N, C-alpha and C positions, 0 to 999 in steps of 0.2 A: 805782262804788265797788269797791274791791278790799280784802280783809281775809283775814288767814289764819284757817283753820280751827282751831277749838280742838277738841283731841282729848284724849281719855282711854283709858287701857288698864288693864283688871283682873282679875286672875284672879277666876273663877267657881267656887263661890259666895264671897261676901265680904259681912261684915255692913255695909261701907262702901259697899254699890252705891248708895246714894241720893246719894252726893258726885259720880255720874258723870253726873248728870241736867242739868246745865248746859253740856254739851259739845254741839258740831257733829257731831262724829264719834264713835262709843261703840264701843269693842272690848272684847268678854269673851274671855278665853281659858280653857280648861278642860281638864283631862286627857282624854285618850280612854280611860282607866281608870276613869272615875266610875261610881258605882254607879246603878242605876236610878233611885233618888230624886233624886240629884243630875241625871241626865237628865231626868227630868219638869221640874224647876224651871225648867232651862234652856229647854225647850221652851215652858215658858209665858211667857217673856220674848220668844220670837218675836212677830212680827207674822202678822196672819191668813192673808196670803200665803204667808209662810215656814212656819206650821205645816201649810198643805196642802201643800207641797212636800216636808217631812219625812214627812208621811203617805203620799205617792206612793212613795217609795223602798222598794222590796222587799228590798234587802240592808242587814241591820241594822248592818253595819260602816259602810257608806257613809252612812246615817241619821245614825249617832252623831256620824260627823266634821262633817258638816253642821250638826247642832245645836250 
């Protein structure tokens, strides 16, 4: 069986984030100039493994880009 992947791209944060739930591939984009509160919200959407990887970065610029 072959089928196309359903993708959704959304700028983070968004009040419409719930709409992205039915996609096979979810892509969130965010400004690298986000404030600390926005970054905290973005990090909470990461999986446990992704949060561990985020916390391992010692360079805050690289960590922000990852999140």
